[in-house]
C-alpha positions as CSV (number, residue, x, y, z in Angstrom):
1,M,31.2,-129.3,140.1
2,K,33.2,-126.3,141.4
3,Q,35.5,-126.6,138.5
4,I,32.6,-126.4,136.0
5,I,31.2,-123.4,137.7
6,K,34.7,-121.7,137.8
7,K,35.2,-122.4,134.0
8,Y,31.7,-121.1,133.2
9,L,32.3,-118.0,135.3
10,F,35.7,-117.5,133.7
11,M,34.3,-117.9,130.1
12,S,31.4,-115.5,130.9
13,I,33.8,-112.8,132.2
14,L,36.1,-113.4,129.2
15,C,33.2,-113.0,126.7
16,V,31.9,-109.8,128.4
17,S,35.5,-108.4,128.4
18,V,35.9,-109.1,124.7
19,L,32.6,-107.6,123.8
20,Y,33.2,-104.6,125.9
21,G,36.6,-104.1,124.4
22,C,35.2,-104.1,120.9
23,S,32.5,-101.6,121.6
24,S,35.0,-99.5,123.5
25,K,37.3,-99.3,120.5
26,E,34.3,-98.5,118.3
27,E,33.2,-95.8,120.7
28,T,36.7,-94.3,120.8
29,Q,36.8,-94.3,117.0
30,C,33.4,-92.7,116.6
31,Q,34.3,-90.0,119.1
32,E,37.6,-89.4,117.3
33,N,35.8,-89.1,113.9
34,V,33.3,-86.6,115.3
35,E,36.0,-84.6,117.0
36,A,38.1,-84.6,113.8
37,F,35.2,-83.5,111.6
38,L,34.2,-80.7,114.0
39,T,37.9,-79.5,114.3
40,A,38.3,-79.6,110.5
41,Y,35.0,-77.8,110.0
42,Q,36.0,-75.1,112.5
43,A,39.4,-74.7,110.7
44,Q,37.4,-74.4,107.4
45,D,39.3,-77.4,106.0
46,K,37.8,-78.0,102.6
47,A,38.4,-81.7,102.9
48,C,36.2,-82.1,106.0
49,G,33.6,-83.9,103.7
50,K,35.7,-87.0,104.1
51,F,34.2,-87.5,107.5
52,L,30.7,-87.5,106.2
53,S,28.6,-90.4,104.9
54,G,27.3,-90.3,101.4
55,N,29.1,-88.9,98.4
56,Y,31.0,-86.1,100.3
57,E,34.4,-87.7,100.3
58,E,35.3,-86.2,96.9
59,V,33.5,-82.9,97.5
60,S,35.4,-79.9,98.5
61,V,33.4,-78.0,101.1
62,E,33.5,-74.3,100.4
63,F,33.3,-71.9,103.3
64,E,32.0,-68.5,102.2
65,G,30.2,-65.6,103.8
66,F,28.6,-66.1,107.1
67,Q,29.1,-69.9,107.0
68,A,32.9,-69.2,107.3
69,V,32.3,-66.8,110.1
70,L,30.1,-69.2,112.0
71,A,32.5,-72.2,111.3
72,E,35.3,-70.3,113.0
73,S,33.1,-69.5,116.0
74,I,32.0,-73.0,117.0
75,K,33.1,-74.7,120.2
76,F,32.1,-78.2,121.0
77,E,32.2,-80.8,123.8
78,I,31.4,-84.5,123.5
79,E,28.9,-85.4,126.2
80,S,28.2,-89.1,125.8
81,S,28.1,-92.0,123.4
82,E,25.6,-94.6,122.5
83,I,27.2,-97.5,120.6
84,D,25.2,-100.6,119.7
85,K,24.8,-103.0,116.8
86,D,22.2,-100.9,115.0
87,S,23.5,-97.4,115.4
88,N,26.2,-95.2,116.8
89,V,25.4,-91.8,118.3
90,I,27.8,-89.3,119.8
91,N,26.0,-86.6,121.8
92,V,27.7,-83.3,121.5
93,V,27.0,-79.8,122.7
94,I,28.0,-77.2,120.0
95,T,28.2,-73.6,121.1
96,N,27.9,-71.1,118.2
97,V,26.9,-67.5,117.6
98,D,23.1,-67.2,117.6
99,F,22.3,-66.3,114.0
100,G,18.7,-65.5,114.8
101,K,19.4,-63.0,117.6
102,V,22.2,-61.3,115.6
103,F,20.0,-61.0,112.5
104,E,17.0,-59.7,114.5
105,G,19.2,-57.1,116.2
106,M,20.4,-56.0,112.9
107,A,16.9,-55.9,111.3
108,S,15.6,-53.8,114.1
109,S,18.2,-51.1,113.6
110,D,17.1,-47.8,112.1
111,D,19.2,-47.9,109.0
112,F,18.5,-51.5,108.0
113,Q,15.8,-50.6,105.4
114,S,18.0,-48.1,103.7
115,N,20.9,-50.4,103.1
116,I,21.5,-52.3,99.9
117,T,21.9,-56.0,99.9
118,E,25.7,-56.0,99.8
119,D,25.9,-53.6,102.8
120,I,23.5,-55.8,104.8
121,I,25.6,-58.9,104.2
122,I,28.8,-57.1,105.2
123,E,27.0,-55.7,108.3
124,L,25.7,-59.2,109.2
125,E,29.2,-60.8,108.9
126,K,30.6,-58.0,111.1
127,R,28.0,-58.5,113.7
128,L,28.4,-62.3,113.7
129,Q,32.2,-61.8,114.3
130,A,31.7,-59.3,117.1
131,E,33.1,-60.4,120.5
132,D,29.8,-59.6,122.2
133,A,27.7,-61.5,119.7
134,P,25.1,-63.6,121.5
135,V,25.8,-67.3,121.6
136,R,23.7,-70.4,121.9
137,E,24.2,-74.0,122.8
138,F,22.9,-76.8,120.5
139,E,22.6,-80.3,121.9
140,V,23.2,-82.5,118.9
141,A,22.9,-86.3,118.6
142,I,25.5,-86.9,115.8
143,K,24.7,-90.2,114.0
144,L,27.4,-92.3,112.4
145,D,26.9,-95.1,109.9
146,K,28.5,-98.6,110.0
147,E,31.7,-97.1,108.4
148,Q,31.7,-94.6,111.3
149,K,31.0,-91.7,108.9
150,I,28.9,-88.8,110.1
151,E,25.4,-88.4,108.8
152,M,24.7,-84.7,108.1
153,T,21.3,-84.2,109.7
154,S,19.3,-81.0,109.8
155,E,20.0,-80.8,113.5
156,L,23.8,-80.9,112.9
157,S,23.6,-78.4,110.0
158,N,21.5,-76.1,112.2
159,A,24.1,-76.1,115.0
160,L,27.0,-75.5,112.5
161,L,25.2,-72.5,111.1
162,G,24.3,-71.0,114.4
163,G,20.6,-71.8,114.2
164,Y,20.2,-70.3,110.7
165,T,18.2,-73.3,109.4
166,Q,15.8,-73.1,112.4
167,Y,15.5,-69.3,112.1
168,I,14.5,-69.5,108.4
169,Y,12.1,-72.4,109.0
170,E,10.4,-70.5,111.9
171,L,10.3,-67.3,109.8
172,T,8.7,-69.0,106.8
173,E,6.3,-71.0,109.0
174,G,5.3,-67.9,110.9
175,G,4.8,-65.9,107.7
176,A,2.8,-68.7,106.1
177,Q,0.1,-68.6,108.7
């Protein structure tokens, strides 16, 4: 009887170890893919689309204007992982320049109305690059598909653009009321 119990216990431990080992490898791979994507994005590597799910592998990501400035500014830290049979999520804190605060500060300046569009864009980029530009943390749940490719969600896009998406949404929603 003791032998049967020992064998059962040994097999149970072995099964749990094997299953844990598989999920641990998957978790490591998911974290590495997220880190590689964010590092490539920060470096403005045009091939960073290869980390994204969908038809982005062949797409060359162009970094222009304030997107390039904000890409360069990001910092990130992987907080935790949730790996299971249905989905993989890597929770990341992305720190970036706060687009909304920078733009509001610029819009409230006295000479904003008298500037032409090109001057406004140049001034915006300059303020986004300033060392004292306000920053903001974005807690992002980065989802990965079964091939461990990153799903570009509005939440991730918003963080990569310093809150631009959220700012425009709130601006249009507030103006529509």
